[in-house]
C-alpha positions as CSV (number, residue, x, y, z in Angstrom):
1,A,0.0,0.0,0.0
2,K,2.9,2.3,0.8
3,E,4.5,1.6,-2.5
4,R,1.3,2.4,-4.4
5,Y,0.9,5.5,-2.3
6,Q,4.4,6.7,-3.2
7,Q,3.8,6.0,-6.9
8,A,0.5,7.8,-6.9
9,S,1.9,10.8,-5.0
10,G,4.9,10.9,-7.4
11,G,2.4,11.0,-10.3
12,V,0.4,13.7,-8.5
13,T,3.6,15.7,-8.0
14,E,4.6,15.3,-11.6
15,R,1.1,16.3,-12.8
16,T,1.2,19.4,-10.5
17,R,4.5,20.5,-12.0
18,V,3.2,20.1,-15.5
19,L,0.0,22.0,-14.5
20,A,2.2,24.8,-13.2
21,E,4.2,25.0,-16.4
22,I,1.0,25.0,-18.5
23,S,-0.5,27.7,-16.3
24,D,2.6,29.9,-16.7
25,E,2.5,29.4,-20.5
26,L,-1.2,30.2,-20.5
27,E,-0.6,33.4,-18.6
28,K,2.1,34.5,-21.1
29,V,-0.3,33.9,-24.0
30,K,-3.0,35.8,-22.3
31,Q,-0.7,38.8,-21.7
32,E,0.4,38.7,-25.4
33,M,-3.2,38.6,-26.6
34,E,-4.1,41.5,-24.3
35,E,-1.1,43.6,-25.6
36,K,-2.0,42.8,-29.2
37,G,-5.6,43.5,-28.6
38,S,-4.9,46.9,-27.0
39,S,-2.5,47.8,-29.8
40,M,-5.0,46.8,-32.4
41,S,-7.7,49.0,-30.8
42,D,-5.2,51.8,-30.5
43,G,-6.0,54.2,-33.4
44,A,-2.7,56.1,-33.3
45,P,-1.1,54.3,-36.3
46,V,-4.2,54.8,-38.4
47,V,-4.3,58.5,-37.5
48,K,-0.6,58.8,-38.5
49,I,-1.3,57.1,-41.8
50,K,-4.2,59.5,-42.5
51,Q,-2.1,62.5,-41.6
52,S,0.7,61.2,-44.0
53,L,-1.8,60.8,-46.8
54,T,-3.2,64.3,-46.3
55,K,0.4,65.7,-46.3
56,L,1.2,63.7,-49.5
57,K,-1.9,65.0,-51.2
58,Q,-0.9,68.6,-50.4
59,E,2.6,68.0,-51.7
60,I,1.2,66.6,-54.9
61,I,-1.0,69.7,-55.4
62,Q,2.1,71.9,-54.8
63,M,4.1,69.9,-57.3
64,D,1.3,70.1,-59.9
65,V,1.3,73.9,-59.5
66,R,5.1,74.0,-59.9
67,I,5.0,71.8,-62.9
68,G,2.3,74.1,-64.4
69,V,4.5,77.2,-63.8
70,V,7.6,75.4,-65.4
71,E,5.5,74.4,-68.4
72,H,4.2,77.9,-68.8
73,T,7.7,79.4,-68.6
74,L,9.0,76.9,-71.1
75,L,6.2,77.6,-73.5
76,Q,6.8,81.4,-73.2
77,A,10.5,80.8,-73.9
78,K,9.7,78.7,-76.9
79,L,7.3,81.3,-78.3
80,K,9.8,84.1,-77.7
81,E,12.5,82.1,-79.5
82,K,10.2,81.4,-82.4
83,S,9.2,85.0,-82.7
84,N,12.9,86.1,-82.6
85,M,13.7,83.5,-85.2
86,T,10.9,84.6,-87.4
87,R,11.9,88.2,-87.0
88,D,15.5,87.3,-87.9
89,M,14.4,85.4,-91.0
90,N,12.3,88.3,-92.1
91,A,15.1,90.7,-91.6
92,T,17.5,88.7,-93.6
93,N,15.0,88.1,-96.5
94,L,14.2,91.8,-96.9
95,P,15.6,93.2,-100.1
96,E,18.3,95.7,-99.5
97,P,17.3,99.2,-100.3
98,A,18.6,100.1,-103.7
99,T,21.2,102.8,-103.8
100,G,22.2,104.6,-106.9
101,P,20.8,106.8,-109.5
102,F,17.6,104.8,-110.0
103,A,16.5,104.6,-106.4
């Protein structure tokens, strides 16, 4: 009877130790889940993303305006160059005034 009692109490001790390990592991998992749950319900990252998107949209608008100004400036330069070139061509194609007795 003593031998069976020792075997049974040894089994109980082993099972108690395993139960303690499992309980510790369960507690760790619960803490991790709670941390993840609180971080998931925390809206700070979403707010930062929305702020970043708004800032990007504003920067895109500013860049579009800058691009428009550069395009306008380039067009004006091309038109001025074309008018100068046309003027120069007309100036070189004009007949020279005749000089002499029949002028």
